[in-house]
N, C-alpha and C positions, 0 to 999 in steps of 0.2 A: 157475290157482292159484287161489282163494281161502279166506278165513277163517286167513288168516296170522296176524293178531291176534285173542288170545282170553286169558282170562280168567276166573276160577270167583268168582260171586258169588254168596252164598245171599239167595235176597229179591229184590223186584220192585224193581228202582232205573232212572234214567237215569245212563248211561254213559258218559265217549268215553275215546278215547286221542288224546297228543298225541306226536309223532314228532320226534323232535331228531338232528341229525348228531355224533357224538363229537367231532371235528375242533374245529368253530369253535362248537357248540353253537347252529346256526343250526335253525330251527323252519320243518316245511312246512305248507304255506298250504294247506287244503283248497280256498278261495277262488280262489286266483292260480294254484295248482298250480306252487309253487317253492318253493326253500328261502330263509329270510329269517334277518331280523335281530328276534330276539322282540319284543314290544310288548305291554303289558298290557293296550292299549284296541282290541287287535286280535284279543284271546283265540279269541273267537267264529269268527274264521274259521281256527283252527287246529285245531278239535276231531274228529275222527271220528268219527262214532255207532257207540255199538258196539250190537249186535242181541242180543237175548233167543231162544237157543237153545234153551233148555229146561232141563231140569236142573241150576240154577245155573253154567249156561256161559252167555257173551259173546263174539260174534264180530264179525270186523270184517275187511274187505280188504283188502290192503296197494296203496299208492298206485300205480298200473304203470308209468306215468313217470315217477317219483323215478329218481333217479342212482344206479346202484352205488355202497354204501361201506358204514360202519360206523354202527346207527345205536343210540340206548337210546329205547324207547317208553314212555311213562309213562300212565298208566291212571287217572282218577279216578270220583267218584261227581256228579253235578251235583247243584246243593241246589236252586239258581234257575232263572228258567226259560233265563237263559241259561248257556254256562260263566262262572266266578268265581274270580278267584285267591286264595278263600277254599274252594273243592271240595276237600272229603277226596282226597288221593291213597291209590289203593289198594295199587298194585303199579306195578314197574319190571320188565324186561328188555331185554335185549342181544341185537340179531339184526343179523346182515350180509344185506345185499340184492345180488344181483347182476346186477339188472337183470331177471330170472324168476325167481328162485326166494329164500325167504329160508332162513338159518339163523340155528341157534342160536352166537352168537361170545361167548363169555365169555375175558376177560384174568385171571378169579379160577382159578388152580389149583388141585383137589381135592390136600389133602394126603397125600402117599403114606401116611403112618401114620393114615390117618382111620378112626375107628371104625365107620361103615357106608359105602358105595356112594351114588354117585346113583342104579343102579338099584336100588337094594336100598330106598330114600327113595322115589323113586316108585312102587314094585309097594306101599307101604308107605300112600302118598297116593291112590292108583287114579289116577293123574296116566300122561297118554299122551303130552302136548304135551311138547314142550323148552322152551317162553316163561319158564316157572320156573327152567330151570336155571342159570343164575347165582345166583340168591337161594340155591336149595337147597344148592350150593356153599357159598356162605358160611355157611350156620348150619351144615351139617355141621362145615365146618373149626372154630366156633366151639365147636359143642358138645363136639366132639373135645378141643377144651384145656381147657372148664369139665370135664367128665369125669375128666382125667385131671388136675387139678387138685386135684380134689373126692378121689379116690381116691390122690391121691400117689403117680402113675407112670406110667410109659409104659407102654402094651399090645402092638405092633406089637412083632415082634422085628428087633436089631439088634442092633450090636456097640457094646460099652462098656468103657472103660478107668476104672481103679477105683484110686488109691491111699489106701495105709493108712503113717502115717506107721511102727511096725512092727507087727511077727507078734504074735498075743497065743495063749499056748497052749490056750486054749479053741475058737479058730478064729478065720476070716476072715468076716465075713459078708458076703454079697455085697448090694448095694442092688437089684439088679434082677432078679425073678422072672416064670416060671421058666426058669432055668438050662438053655441047650439045650447047651451045649459051654465047653469053657474052651480057650480060642486060645494063651495062654502065663501064667506065672507068674515076674516076673522078681524079682530080690530083691537087697538089697546098694545099695551105690555105690561107685564108682571115676570117677576122670576123665577127661574125655570133650574138655575145650579150657578155654582160660583164656581171660578177657578183663581190660583193664588200661586205665587213662585216663592220660595225660599233659602234657593242657594246663592252662591256667591258672583253671581253674574254681576255685571255692572249696569245691566239692562235686559229687561223681560216684558212681555205683551205676550196678549192676546188675541186675536183678529176673529170674525165672521164673516165668512162669506155664501155664497150659492151652495158651495159643497162640500164645504170641510169647517172645522175650528181649530185653526190654525196656530201652535204654541212653540214662540221665540223668543231665544235668549242667546245676548253676546258676552260671552268673556272677556278678563281685563285682556288676554293677548290680541283680544279681536275677533276670536272663533266661535263663529253664527251655528247658531244649531236650533234647527228647525224639525216640530213635529206634526206634521197635518193627519190630521183623525177625520176619516170622511165620513159623510151619513151614511153611506152605503154600506161599509162596516159595521160600522155604530151608529145603528135605524134608533134607537131611544134614549132621551137622556141617562138612563141610568149604565146603559153601558156606555155612554159617551164620558159619563164621570168616572167609571171604573176604566178605561183607557185612559184618561188623565190621570191617574194614581198610577200607573204605572210606569209614566215617564220620571226619569229622575229629577227630584228637589219641586214638582210639581204634585201639586193636591187639589182634588175638587172634593164639591157637597152637594145633595141633590134638596132641589129644593119641591121640585112635583115633577113628577115624568111626565114624558108626551113625546112627539115625535121629534127627533130631533133637526129633520132638514125646516120645521116649524122656528127654528131661533133668527132673530132679526139682525140682520146684518149688523155688524160694529167695523169701526179702523180698530188699529194699534190701539188697545187700551194697557197702559201701565200695572203689571203685575207683581213684580219687584219687592214684595213685601206688602204688597197691597190687593185686597180680595177685591175680584172684579164679577160684577154681576151681567150674567147673559140672560137677556129674557125673550119671550116669546109671544103671540096674543092674550091679550086678557080675555076679550070675548073670544069662542070662535066660532058660534054661528051667528052672526049679526042681520037683523035683517034686513031686505033690501028691495030694491024695484028695480030690473034692467027695462032700459028702453032698446030693445032690438034693433030697431032701424040705424039707431045712431051708434050704436055699442057704448050706451052710457051708463053705469051704475050708481042708483042712488041709495042711498042709505037713509035705512027709516029711523024714527024715535028718535030720545038724545039726539044731541050733535056728539061725534066719535071724535076725539082728539087722541093723534098718537100716529102711530103705523097703522097700515092698512095692509092685509095679502090678501088677495081674490088668488082662488082654484079653481077653472073654469075648463071649457071644452069651447073650441074653435074651430072653423077651417070648412071643409066640404068633404064629405066621405064620399060625392062622386063626383069629380075633379070636369066641371066647364068646359063644354063641347069649345068653344074658343081660344082656352088655354090646351087642351089637348092636341089642339089642329097646329099653333103655332110650336108645339114644342116637336110633333112629328114632324115640319116642316124643317127645322132647325138640325134635326138629330140626320134626317134624309140628305140636308145639304151638306152637314160634317163627312157624312158618309161618302159620297157623289165625290166631295173634293178630295178625297183621299184619295181618291182611285186613278188621280189625274197624276202628270208629271208637274210636281208643283215650281221646277224649274222653270216651265215654262208661263208666261204671261200674255204673251197673244197667240190667237189661231189665227187661222187666214182660209179662207174658200174661196174660191176664183180669186175675184178682185173684191172683195169683202174681206174686212179684218175686224177684232172684235179682240177687246180686255178680258183676260179670266181675271177673276175675282181669288185672292190668296184666304181669305177669311170666311168664316159662315159668320152673316149679321145681320142683324134684325133688321126688315122692309119699314115703311113706314105705313105701311098695312096691317104688319105685326102689331107694330107698337099702337095701333089705334086699336085693336081688339083686344092688347093686354092690360090697356088704360084704365078701363072700370075697375080692374084688379088691383090695384095697386096704391099700393097704400104710401099716403102722400101727409106728412106732418099740417098741421094747421097751427096758424099761427108760426109760424118756423122754427117750433119747440121738433 
């Protein structure tokens, strides 16, 4: 094996690599062929000189006698006669060395809802080596989050649970689109369980949010006790009731078993010596009609009064090409931006000089491509 260390750099420069072990940050000494504690005074013992292979690519060999393990490689541009602590860091990447070969090992996982893939961005950048895979995955995840915040929506198809305080005669507009299918529409409210506090606290209340039932009490001394019973741990009303009964001075009764995540939201309800009723949908599967073009849901039959819970799938199974292109362009822009000296804000070629942008920014053309996919609230809501 050879040329395991690789970096792209435009221009002619003195580049070198430094290898550090993940576990303890020990650095490989080229001079002593061993891993040791870092010392600025012996920095010139650590540099692995990169060779210009032409075409803006520099290579070096991995030290063959290094013990197997997880390492981080740091690539620098040498500005003086010897390596120095002020040398510009160009890039880093994680590598696993098994004693014979290197493989790219990343502790960063690609978001399952990413707007592009590692393979797609590497094709876009014309990259064939895996040395920058970790960096690219990080940039893809960051870019996905950025585009989704700009567009006010999520793109990949997934299941959503959306709640409404009451039904509207003009229909319920689903937040996420395009809608693929409706799993259920549940309406109304009926008792599922009760909870009560019988202790000496001066205040006690029960509340329900998206993920848990929360029991809270305040003693005469001002001590606050909070018990968060999450739906993932207690997936049914019966398990939730049993969990409430284990809390000191709290008790609960079951009215009807159902998924605990179906409980309607509630703000703090006084439970000090009082029974608090927690409700869930009265009608599990209400008839409805969906206008796929507008994402508007119309309930059928007698008019529904009370909370509405809609569970549905929305988003794209395949991310639209325009969105993938914008994602690849922004990742590429951020990738190349990290490879230049960010302390330089202008460059000059002959009599011509130009400014260098310090940020990966969206162009007007990119915003135009994203605009059809933006979630723009109607009526300012």
